[in-house]
C-alpha positions in Angstrom: -22.5 -16.2 -30.5 -18.9 -17.3 -30.8 -18.0 -20.8 -30.0 -15.2 -21.4 -27.5 -12.0 -22.6 -29.1 -10.5 -23.9 -25.8 -7.5 -21.6 -26.2 -6.1 -20.3 -22.9 -5.2 -16.6 -22.7 -1.5 -16.2 -22.2 -0.3 -14.5 -19.1 1.8 -11.4 -19.5 4.9 -13.4 -18.7 4.1 -16.0 -21.3 3.2 -13.3 -23.9 6.5 -11.5 -23.5 8.5 -14.7 -23.4 6.9 -15.8 -26.6 7.6 -12.6 -28.4 11.0 -11.9 -27.0 10.2 -8.2 -26.2 12.1 -8.3 -22.9 15.3 -9.2 -24.8 15.3 -5.6 -26.2 15.8 -4.1 -22.8 19.3 -2.8 -22.3 20.9 -3.3 -18.9 22.9 -0.4 -17.6 22.8 2.7 -15.5 20.0 5.1 -16.0 20.5 8.8 -15.2 17.3 10.3 -13.7 16.9 13.9 -12.6 14.2 16.2 -11.5 13.9 19.9 -11.6 14.9 21.3 -8.2 11.4 22.9 -7.6 9.6 19.6 -8.4 12.1 17.7 -6.2 11.5 20.0 -3.3 7.7 19.8 -3.7 7.8 16.0 -3.7 10.2 15.9 -0.6 8.1 18.4 1.3 4.8 16.6 0.6 3.3 19.6 -1.3 2.9 17.6 -4.4 0.1 15.2 -3.6 -1.8 14.4 -6.7 -5.4 13.3 -6.7 -6.0 11.1 -9.7 -9.3 10.1 -11.1 -10.0 6.9 -13.0 -11.3 7.2 -16.6 -12.2 4.7 -19.2 -11.2 5.0 -22.8 -11.5 2.6 -25.7 -8.2 1.9 -27.6 -7.4 -0.4 -30.5 -5.8 -3.5 -29.0 -2.7 -3.0 -31.3 -2.3 0.6 -29.9 -2.5 -0.8 -26.3 0.1 -3.5 -27.1 2.4 -0.8 -28.6 2.0 1.4 -25.6 2.9 -1.5 -23.3 5.9 -2.3 -25.4 7.2 1.3 -25.2 6.5 1.4 -21.4 8.4 -1.9 -20.9 11.4 -0.4 -22.8 11.3 2.7 -20.6 10.8 0.6 -17.4 7.6 2.3 -16.3 4.0 1.1 -16.0 2.0 1.8 -19.2 -0.6 3.9 -17.4 2.1 6.2 -16.2 3.4 6.5 -19.8 0.0 7.4 -21.1 -0.4 10.0 -18.3 2.9 11.5 -19.3 1.9 11.7 -22.9 -1.4 13.3 -22.1 0.3 15.9 -19.8 3.0 16.7 -22.5 0.3 17.2 -25.2 -1.8 19.4 -23.0 1.2 21.6 -22.3 1.9 21.7 -26.1 -1.7 22.6 -27.0 -1.9 25.3 -24.3 1.6 26.4 -25.1 2.5 26.2 -21.4 6.0 24.8 -21.8 
């Protein structure tokens, strides 16, 4: 059994302050756009997703990298992973 070292786990804020990752974020306008059909579905309420929770095991360094990319993009890391999964499913199935 591991002996406790007495080190306190850093909060997210302390972690990012220590590593200076937030300094890489560029301030400025961001142009966002949606396809017209998707925009209409969202506005009309047709696009209601039902999400299911899953559990996966990732290397801690991968998770850290994912969080860094998500921070740069300004989105939650779970959303980024969902986007990557959806993109790769479309590629594999040659949908888009």
